[in-house]
C-alpha positions in Angstrom: -5.1 15.6 17.0 -7.9 13.4 15.6 -7.7 9.6 15.7 -9.6 7.7 13.1 -9.8 4.0 12.3 -8.2 2.8 9.0 -9.3 -0.4 7.2 -6.8 -2.3 5.2 -7.7 -5.4 3.1 -5.2 -8.1 2.3 -6.6 -10.2 -0.5 -3.3 -11.4 -2.1 -4.7 -11.1 -5.6 -2.1 -8.8 -7.2 1.5 -9.5 -7.8 3.3 -8.1 -4.9 6.3 -9.1 -2.7 5.5 -10.1 0.9 9.1 -10.1 2.0 11.7 -12.8 2.7 10.7 -15.6 4.9 11.9 -18.8 6.7 10.0 -21.0 9.2 11.1 -18.7 12.0 12.1 -15.4 10.5 10.7 -12.7 8.2 12.7 -9.8 6.7 12.5 -7.3 3.9 16.1 -7.6 2.8 17.2 -10.7 0.9 19.3 -13.1 2.9 20.6 -16.6 2.0 18.5 -18.4 4.7 15.3 -16.6 3.7 13.0 -17.4 0.7 11.4 -14.6 -1.3 7.6 -14.8 -0.8 5.1 -13.1 -3.1 1.3 -13.1 -3.3 1.5 -16.0 -5.7 3.7 -18.0 -3.3 1.1 -17.5 -0.6 -1.8 -18.5 -2.9 0.0 -21.7 -3.8 0.7 -22.5 -0.1 -2.9 -21.7 0.8 -4.2 -24.1 -1.9 -1.9 -27.0 -0.9 -2.5 -26.7 2.9 -6.1 -25.5 2.8 -5.2 -22.8 5.4 -4.8 -19.1 5.3 -7.1 -16.7 3.6 -7.8 -13.0 3.0 -8.2 -10.8 6.0 -8.9 -7.2 7.1 -7.0 -5.1 9.6 -8.5 -2.2 11.4 -6.0 0.2 12.9 -6.3 3.3 15.0 -3.9 6.0 13.9 -2.2 8.4 16.2 -1.1 11.5 14.3 1.7 13.4 16.0 3.5 16.5 14.7 7.3 16.1 14.7 9.7 18.8 15.6 11.9 17.8 12.7 11.4 15.4 9.7 12.6 11.9 9.8 14.8 11.1 6.8 15.4 7.5 5.5 18.2 6.6 3.1 18.2 3.3 1.2 21.1 1.7 -0.7 20.0 0.5 -4.1 21.8 -2.7 -5.1 
């Protein structure tokens, strides 16, 4: 199969959740020890600390045909 590079831009301009974070852990599910971080949270932190920024990620993608589909189930709270 063909491998191609994919470019992804992270500019933190839209309203979007970035997950639940602490100083040493990141997760997608809400947990009492983690704070919900969104793009606006990151922009505020960036302004206060004069660190961080937008960035680009370039990835190589490996396409592989599966013998059977993978199914995910999510519980909605």
